[in-house]
Structures are given as C-alpha cells and as structure tokens.
C-alpha positions in Angstrom: 107.1 -22.4 129.0 108.9 -21.3 131.8 107.3 -20.8 135.9 109.5 -19.0 138.5 109.4 -21.7 141.5 110.4 -19.1 143.9 107.5 -16.5 142.9 105.0 -19.8 143.0 106.4 -20.5 146.5 106.0 -17.4 147.6 101.7 -17.1 146.6 102.0 -20.9 147.8 103.2 -19.2 151.3 101.0 -16.5 151.0 97.8 -18.7 150.5 98.7 -20.7 153.7 100.2 -17.5 156.3 97.6 -15.0 154.9 94.0 -14.4 154.1 94.8 -13.7 150.6 91.8 -15.4 148.8 89.4 -13.9 152.0 90.9 -10.5 150.9 90.1 -10.3 147.8 87.0 -12.0 148.1 86.1 -8.3 150.2 87.6 -6.3 147.4 85.3 -8.4 145.1 82.3 -7.3 147.4 83.4 -3.8 147.8 83.7 -3.1 144.2 80.2 -4.7 143.6 78.2 -2.5 146.8 79.9 0.4 145.1 78.3 -0.6 141.4 75.0 -1.4 143.2 74.9 1.6 144.7 75.8 3.6 141.7 73.0 2.0 140.1 70.4 2.2 142.4 71.4 6.6 142.4 71.7 7.2 138.4 68.2 5.1 137.3 68.8 6.9 133.3 72.2 4.6 133.1 72.0 1.3 132.2 74.8 -1.0 134.1 76.4 -4.1 133.1 74.8 -6.8 134.9 78.3 -8.0 136.4 81.1 -7.3 137.2 84.2 -8.1 135.1 87.6 -9.6 137.3 91.0 -10.9 136.4 92.2 -12.4 139.1 93.9 -9.8 141.3 94.9 -7.3 138.0 91.8 -5.7 138.0 87.8 -5.3 138.0 85.4 -3.3 136.0 81.8 -3.0 135.2 79.9 -0.7 132.4 77.6 2.0 132.3 75.7 4.0 129.5 72.9 5.9 129.3 70.1 7.3 126.5 71.9 10.0 125.6 75.9 8.3 125.6 74.2 5.3 124.1 72.9 7.4 120.9 76.6 8.5 120.6 77.8 4.7 120.6 79.5 5.4 124.0 79.6 4.4 127.3 81.4 4.2 131.0 83.9 2.0 132.3 85.1 2.6 135.9 88.3 0.4 136.9 89.7 -0.5 139.8 92.9 -1.6 139.6 95.8 -1.4 142.4 94.9 0.9 144.8 93.4 3.2 141.9 89.9 3.7 139.9 90.2 4.8 136.3 87.5 5.9 134.7 87.2 5.6 131.2 85.5 6.5 128.4 84.1 3.1 125.7 83.3 3.8 122.0 
C-alpha cells in the first residue's frame, strides 16, 4: 500500500494549526440537532436512532413513516461537503 507523505504531513499540520477536529465535531453536532428537530416536528415518522458518519466525507440518518414503510421505502438525508441530498430508499 502506498501513502502520500505530503498529504499526511498536510493533515498533521492542519491538526496542529487549526481547530479541524473541533470544527468537524461541531458539524456533526449541528446535523444531530437537525435530526432531532425533524423528529420532534414529524411525529408520524420513525428515525434511525443515530447518525452514521464516515470521517469527514458524509453523514446521514434514515427515516420512514407507515405509508412509506408499507411500500418498502424510506428517506435518507445525506450531508456531504457543503450540500444536503435527500435520497429515497427502497
């Protein structure tokens, strides 16, 4: 397996000179708030109990309601980079 030493050094420098980890944690905290707020405002829907995250690539959770579930469908808001996508599952 090959590693790019320059990118590893860039990552190390970012960790040492910025609040990259804290910023990412705040980003996830915001997404959790969004999930919780949607759950509160949409009582007919059932939400995945936690957010799935993959380092800094993306974060998502799933939700469905009885009508969607009956059809084998669900929804998944995905936060990726600077955009949010809503995906229909099924």
